[in-house]
C-alpha positions as CSV (number, residue, x, y, z in Angstrom):
1,M,11.2,-15.0,-27.7
2,V,10.9,-11.8,-26.8
3,N,13.8,-10.4,-24.3
4,C,11.9,-9.4,-21.2
5,C,10.5,-13.4,-21.6
6,K,14.4,-14.5,-21.8
7,T,15.8,-13.3,-18.3
8,S,17.6,-14.8,-15.7
9,G,13.8,-15.9,-13.0
10,S,11.5,-13.5,-15.1
11,S,9.0,-15.8,-15.7
12,K,8.8,-15.2,-11.4
13,K,8.5,-11.7,-12.0
14,L,5.8,-11.9,-14.6
15,I,4.0,-14.5,-13.3
16,D,4.2,-12.0,-9.6
17,L,3.5,-9.5,-11.8
18,A,0.2,-10.9,-13.3
19,E,-0.5,-11.9,-9.8
20,I,-1.1,-7.8,-8.4
21,L,-2.8,-6.8,-11.6
22,M,-5.2,-9.4,-11.2
23,V,-5.4,-7.5,-7.7
24,I,-5.9,-4.1,-8.7
25,A,-8.0,-5.4,-12.1
26,E,-11.1,-4.9,-8.9
27,P,-12.2,-1.4,-9.8
28,N,-12.3,-0.3,-5.5
29,R,-9.3,-1.8,-4.7
30,L,-7.9,0.3,-7.5
31,K,-9.5,3.2,-6.6
32,I,-8.6,2.6,-2.9
33,L,-4.9,3.2,-4.2
34,C,-5.7,6.6,-6.3
35,F,-6.7,7.2,-3.2
36,L,-3.8,6.4,-0.8
37,S,-1.6,7.7,-3.7
38,H,-2.9,11.4,-1.9
39,G,-1.7,10.5,1.6
40,E,-1.8,8.2,4.0
41,R,-6.2,7.4,5.1
42,C,-7.6,6.0,7.7
43,V,-10.3,3.7,6.9
44,C,-13.0,6.0,8.4
45,E,-12.0,8.5,5.2
46,V,-11.5,5.4,2.5
47,Q,-15.0,4.5,3.5
48,K,-16.1,7.9,3.1
49,A,-14.6,8.5,0.1
50,L,-15.9,5.6,-1.5
51,S,-19.6,5.2,-0.8
52,L,-18.6,1.5,0.2
53,K,-19.7,-0.6,3.8
54,Q,-17.4,-1.1,6.4
55,N,-16.7,-4.7,6.3
56,L,-16.2,-3.8,2.1
57,V,-13.9,-1.7,2.6
58,S,-11.8,-3.8,4.9
59,H,-11.6,-6.7,3.0
60,H,-10.5,-4.2,0.2
61,L,-7.4,-2.6,2.6
62,K,-7.0,-6.5,3.7
63,V,-6.0,-7.9,0.6
64,L,-4.1,-5.2,-0.6
65,R,-2.5,-5.6,2.3
66,D,-1.6,-9.0,1.9
67,N,0.1,-9.4,-1.5
68,G,2.6,-5.8,0.0
69,L,0.2,-2.5,-2.1
70,I,-0.5,-0.8,1.3
71,D,0.9,-0.8,4.5
72,Y,-0.7,0.6,7.8
73,K,0.2,1.7,11.2
74,K,-1.9,2.0,14.6
75,D,-2.5,5.0,16.1
76,G,-4.5,3.8,19.6
77,Q,-7.4,2.9,17.3
78,W,-7.2,4.0,13.8
79,M,-5.4,2.7,11.4
80,H,-3.5,4.5,9.3
81,Y,-3.3,3.0,5.6
82,F,-0.4,4.7,3.1
83,L,0.5,3.3,0.3
84,N,3.9,0.8,-0.5
85,T,6.1,2.6,-2.6
86,K,9.1,1.0,-2.8
87,R,6.9,-2.2,-4.2
88,I,4.3,-0.7,-6.4
89,E,7.8,0.4,-7.3
90,K,9.2,-2.8,-8.5
91,Y,6.4,-3.5,-10.8
92,K,5.0,-0.4,-12.3
93,S,8.9,-1.0,-13.5
94,L,8.8,-4.4,-14.4
95,F,5.5,-3.7,-16.7
96,N,7.0,-0.4,-17.9
97,K,10.0,-3.2,-18.9
98,I,7.8,-5.4,-20.5
99,L,5.7,-2.6,-22.6
100,T,8.2,-0.3,-23.5
101,K,10.8,-3.0,-25.0
């Protein structure tokens, strides 16, 4: 077995990574992550940039938020979304370990 699969807890980490990859495999979610990589945005900005209906954008944002890839802050009636860079870095590091060993 490959080294990245032998370490303690590696099976759980691989399952977690696989689940995140399935989440971002949806093209609109990947577009949202790309859009948010340029900074914090409100829902209306995401909606406009992706040319999607508000309810669909909200659904994708919820899935990304539930999986810890993005976070938000409330400013009055506005919700501002941004990347959870710490969590993304964790998955990026694991993904790199798997592919570069």
